[in-house]
Residue, then its C-alpha position, 0 to 999 in steps of 0.5 A: m176529826e184529825e183535829k180531835f184527835q191532835n187535841i187529844e194528843k195535846h191534852f193528855r202527853k201520853p195517850t193511850s190506845l182507847h184516847r186513839r180509839i176513832p168512831s167508824k161514823s161521824e154519828n157514833d162520836l157522840l155516843l162514844h162520848k157519852i161512855n165515860n165509865t165501867h159501867k155505862s160501856a158494861k152495860l152496853r155490851s149487853v145489849v148491843s152485838k159484838e158485831n155492831l160494837d165492833s163497827l162502832h170504832e175500830p179495834i183496840r189493840f192490846s199493849w203488854k205495857q199498859f196490861w203491866v201498868t194496869l196491874f202495878y195499878e190494882i196490886l197498890p193498896p187504893v186509896f193511900l197508894s195506888p193514886f200516887a203512882v198512877l198520877l206519878i205514872e199517867g203525867s197528866k192530873r186529868k188523865a189519872w183522875n180518870v184511871i183513878q175513877n174508873r179503876a176504882l182506887l179511890v171512889f170519888s166522883l159520882r160522875h165516874n161511880s154510883k152511890g151504890t159502888h160508892i158504898f160498898s168501895w168506902l165500907i166493905f172494898y178498901p177495909s178489905n183489902w188493907l187489912i190483907h195488905i196490913s196482913l200480907g207485910l205481917i207476916w213479911f216482918q213476923p220474924e223481924i218485929l212481931r217477935n221482938i214486942d213485949d208480950v209476942i212471945g211468953n219466954k222473951d230469952s227464946v227470941n235470944n236462941d232463935s238463927h241469927s240472932e246473935g250472927k249463929l245459927k240455931g242449934h238442933v233441938y231434941t224432945r221426946p220421946s228421949e229415944y226415936k227409931g235408934k236415935k238418941v238425946p244427948e244424955i248431957l241434955l237430961s243430966g239436969d245441970h243447967k250449966k252444962v246444958n246451957e254450955w253444951k246449946l252454945a257449941n251446938s249452936l257453933w257447930v251448926t254455924r260452922e257446917k252449915r253457914p261458914d260465912l256466918f261462922k268466919q265474921l263471929q269474934l268467939s271468946e276463949k270459951e267458946m272456942i274450948l267449948l266447940r273444939q270438945y264438942g268436935d272431939l265429943l263428935t269424933k270418938k262417937h263416929e269412931 
């Protein structure tokens, strides 16, 4: 038995607690070696009582390190990334292959999984998993990527007015009605003069950036016109509060 364990140590550079299990009796050794996949393990647990299962081999200790490694395998997209992660972490091609098959990270062996598992994995599980990862990626990069793709946003000018698009924050946005709970929309926005409206929006954006993100405002290189508009906007607010 000791010689067998030494052979395992030589073959696996990083043997897990499962490799280290030692049968309580020599006649149990053959039984344990026949259990080479999770399906057979589940079938054994369904017909054998817990007391008898514990008597087959020494208890396997729980490892937080192995738990986080396994969780890392499960989070990565199967087929494309998780098998490579297993190969890098496990350090042994044979051990990595067993982990990949038993975890269904790349189902490709009838020795480890049934035909039904292959069909379910490739037709349902893997495609749905890929769609989830793609959706999460699109949600994460939506402001930077999707909004800059043609035909995604109807009005391309709205993208240029977003916060951080030109190094400054987006200004205040108003909608109907023109007065709500005592707060009125600035008269200049209702004037119909597009030139003055655009100048007000620019000045308001600069003022919001200066008040909320002074670090961003310091990085801006304002033109003479922008400095004048910002000064006029500040004077307008001062008169309003007097």
